[in-house]
Structures are given as structure tokens and as C-alpha cells.
C-alpha positions as CSV (number, residue, x, y, z in Angstrom):
1,M,-132.7,-205.1,-7.4
2,S,-132.6,-201.4,-6.6
3,G,-136.2,-200.8,-7.5
4,L,-137.3,-203.8,-5.4
5,S,-135.8,-202.3,-2.2
6,W,-136.7,-198.7,-2.9
7,I,-140.5,-198.7,-2.7
8,C,-141.4,-202.0,-1.1
9,F,-142.5,-200.5,2.3
10,A,-145.0,-198.0,0.8
11,P,-147.9,-200.4,0.5
12,I,-147.6,-201.7,4.0
13,F,-146.9,-198.5,6.0
14,D,-150.0,-198.9,8.1
15,L,-149.0,-202.5,9.1
16,L,-145.5,-201.3,10.0
17,Q,-146.9,-198.6,12.2
18,E,-149.1,-201.1,14.0
19,V,-146.5,-203.9,14.4
20,Y,-143.4,-201.9,15.2
21,G,-144.9,-198.8,16.6
22,L,-143.1,-196.6,14.1
23,K,-143.7,-193.0,13.2
24,L,-144.8,-192.2,9.7
25,L,-141.6,-190.2,9.1
26,T,-139.5,-193.3,9.8
27,I,-141.5,-195.3,7.3
28,N,-141.3,-192.5,4.8
29,Y,-137.5,-192.4,5.2
30,M,-137.5,-195.8,3.5
31,S,-138.4,-194.3,0.2
32,M,-137.0,-190.9,0.7
33,S,-133.5,-192.3,1.5
34,Y,-133.0,-192.9,-2.2
35,C,-133.8,-189.3,-3.1
36,L,-131.8,-187.9,-0.2
37,L,-128.6,-190.0,-0.8
38,F,-128.6,-190.0,-4.6
39,L,-127.1,-186.6,-5.0
40,P,-124.2,-186.8,-2.5
41,M,-123.4,-190.4,-3.6
42,N,-123.5,-189.4,-7.3
43,F,-120.1,-187.8,-7.1
44,P,-118.1,-190.7,-5.6
45,S,-119.9,-193.2,-7.9
46,T,-119.1,-191.2,-11.0
47,Y,-115.5,-190.9,-9.8
48,V,-115.2,-194.7,-9.3
49,L,-116.8,-195.4,-12.7
50,D,-114.5,-193.0,-14.5
51,K,-111.3,-193.9,-12.6
52,Y,-111.7,-197.7,-12.3
53,G,-114.1,-198.6,-15.0
54,L,-117.6,-199.9,-15.4
55,R,-116.9,-203.4,-14.0
56,V,-115.4,-202.2,-10.7
57,G,-118.1,-199.5,-10.3
58,V,-121.0,-201.9,-10.8
59,V,-119.5,-204.6,-8.6
60,V,-119.0,-202.1,-5.8
61,G,-122.6,-200.9,-6.2
62,F,-124.0,-204.4,-6.2
63,F,-121.9,-205.4,-3.2
64,I,-123.2,-202.4,-1.2
65,Q,-126.7,-203.1,-2.2
66,A,-126.5,-206.8,-1.4
67,L,-125.0,-206.0,2.0
68,G,-128.0,-203.7,2.6
69,M,-130.5,-206.3,1.5
70,W,-128.9,-208.8,3.9
71,C,-129.2,-206.3,6.8
72,R,-132.8,-205.9,6.0
73,C,-133.3,-209.6,6.6
74,L,-132.6,-209.0,10.3
75,V,-136.0,-207.3,10.6
76,N,-137.0,-209.7,13.4
77,K,-134.1,-208.6,15.6
78,S,-134.8,-204.9,15.2
79,F,-136.4,-202.6,12.7
80,W,-133.3,-200.4,12.8
81,F,-131.5,-203.1,10.8
82,V,-134.0,-202.4,8.1
83,V,-133.2,-198.7,8.3
84,M,-129.5,-199.4,8.1
85,G,-130.0,-201.8,5.2
86,Q,-132.2,-199.3,3.4
87,T,-129.5,-196.7,3.8
88,L,-126.9,-199.0,2.4
89,T,-129.0,-199.9,-0.6
90,A,-129.5,-196.2,-1.2
91,I,-125.8,-195.6,-1.1
92,G,-125.1,-198.4,-3.6
93,Q,-127.8,-197.4,-6.0
94,P,-126.0,-194.5,-7.8
95,F,-123.1,-196.9,-8.6
96,T,-125.4,-199.1,-10.7
97,Y,-127.7,-196.3,-11.9
98,N,-124.9,-194.2,-13.4
99,A,-123.5,-197.1,-15.3
100,P,-124.0,-196.6,-19.0
101,A,-126.5,-198.9,-20.6
């Protein structure tokens, strides 16, 4: 789920620029958000996984990512819902990534 939302805008950046009139930096934020937010969110996710266990940590991560994916579904209202949803999925990603396999 995380990988699906991470890089899905890269192949269609020219179409997004044309349809929504976005700058390239805004579109690049969609994939950069994961790199930018992983490090600061790594510490709270590790704390939650250590303190409350794997089940709680993964459920929190999946809930945040699912909420972000639902926000992205509102793309017809405003592209900023996509930006907000992408940010939420990037925040939830370390919770599921840090979980031991």
C-alpha cells in the first residue's frame, strides 16, 4: 500500500502540470514527501512499536495511510486534498516499515 501511493504520480507529471496547472516542485513533493518525513516520523513510530507492540504500531500506521488514501480520492474537489493525503500516507509509512518482518 505504501509503495503504491509513493511513486504513482511520477509517470504522469506532465499531465498533472497540464490539467491542474501545477509547478514541477509541487508534483515532485509527492515522491519527496516520503524521504522528507521518514526521518522525523521514524522516532515516534519506533517509540509506539516498542511501547505498545507490533499490532498497535502497524494498525496506527495502516489507519493513517488509509486516511491519506481516502483524502487523495477527493482529487476532483482540489489537488490540495492529494497533497494532504500524500503527506498523511508519508507520515504513516514508518509505522509499517519499521515493523519487524
